[in-house]
C-alpha positions, 0 to 999 in steps of 0.5 A: 960695207965695201963693194968688191963687185956687184952681185948679178942676180935678176930674180924679181928684184923690186923697183927702188930697192938696191942691193949692195954686195961686199965684205965686213972684216971680223976676227981677221976674216971677211964676211961676205954680205948682201944688203937689200936696201929699202927706202925709209925702212920700217925694220931690218931683218938679219937672215941667218942661213943654213949649214954649209952643206945646205947653203946652195939648196936654199940660196934662191928662195933666200934671195927671193925672201930678202927681196920680198922684205925689201920691197915692203920697206924691211931692209934685209941682210944675208951673208955667208958664215966665216969659212963658208961660201964667199966668206974667208976663213978656214971651215975646219977652224970654225965652230958653232960658237964662232958662227953665233959670233958672226950673227951677233956681229952682223946684228950689231952692224945692222943696229948701228945703221940709220935710221934706228928701227926694230931689228928682227933676227931670222934663222933657217935650219942651223941659222935658227939655232944660232939666231935663237942663241943670240936672241936669248942673249938680248940681241934683236927685237923679235925672232922668226925661225924657219925649220928650227932643229932640236939641236945643231947635231940634227943639222949635221946628221942630214949631210952625214947621212947623204955622205954615207949613202953616196959612199956605200962602196966604202962599206961604211955605214952612217954609224961608222962615220959617227964613230970616226968623229967621236974618236977624234978623227976628221972627216971630209963631208961634201967638200968640208972638213968636219972635226971631232970638235965640231961634232961634239960641240953640236950637242951643246947647241940645243933648244929647250923643251918648249922650243916650238911653243910660240906663246911660251917662248915669247913670254920667256923672252918678253919679245915676239917669237915665231916658229914656222915648220917647213912642211910640204913644198917649203920643206924642199929648202932643207932637203939637201938633194939634187931634186931639192935644188931644182925645186927650190928654183920654182917653189911657190913660197907666196904663202910662207912669205906672206904669213911670215911678213904679216907676223913681223908687221903684227909683232912690231906694230906697237913699237912701229906706230910709236915712232 
């Protein structure tokens, strides 16, 4: 991975763990990634983040979680989807299918690294939908999901509701904006141009009825699956508000981190012991 510039972050960076920021070329675009290296890793975790509008609200906890993993010998990779954040590409040209391809491409890149160790797909919010789609297609050895929505349309409704509330002076309701998207019109929402195609596609990216049943999901896939509801303090990671952004800096996420890490270690205990 290239290194156009080191990332300047100081949030409890673990000793002996380096962080490499750079770009990976994919479909004539460049995906911005940060690899949280771990010495002699026992596993690797691909962190599929939330939708573009929610990215900055969960940014600090996402970095802290990556560092938590790296400090415990689990190498982590976080990234910006094409058309979002530091990655190149035009957002309005992207789709949920394209972002799923980003997840699968980066999973393949992580899998190709040495030494070969188990790969965990983890998603939060929209990333949960994309990670599960990739996992169902056979990517990864285990799946961990935080705050998984029913479908991708649920992901879009939160920022669209904020947009409607902030623009009450335009005398348009949430339903008015939905009708615009359903009538083949584009709409700028929080700095991103949404297309009617993106809105329609969001209904296709949905979860099965038993989406939150760990036992059923694990049995059906033949691999470990864990759904974690974000309630109480951790729910601020997805609130998408100024208060949520402020809270995300100082959230006590020790229980969420510890529980999630313990589950990963337990889920991979057998294959890890056999190496």
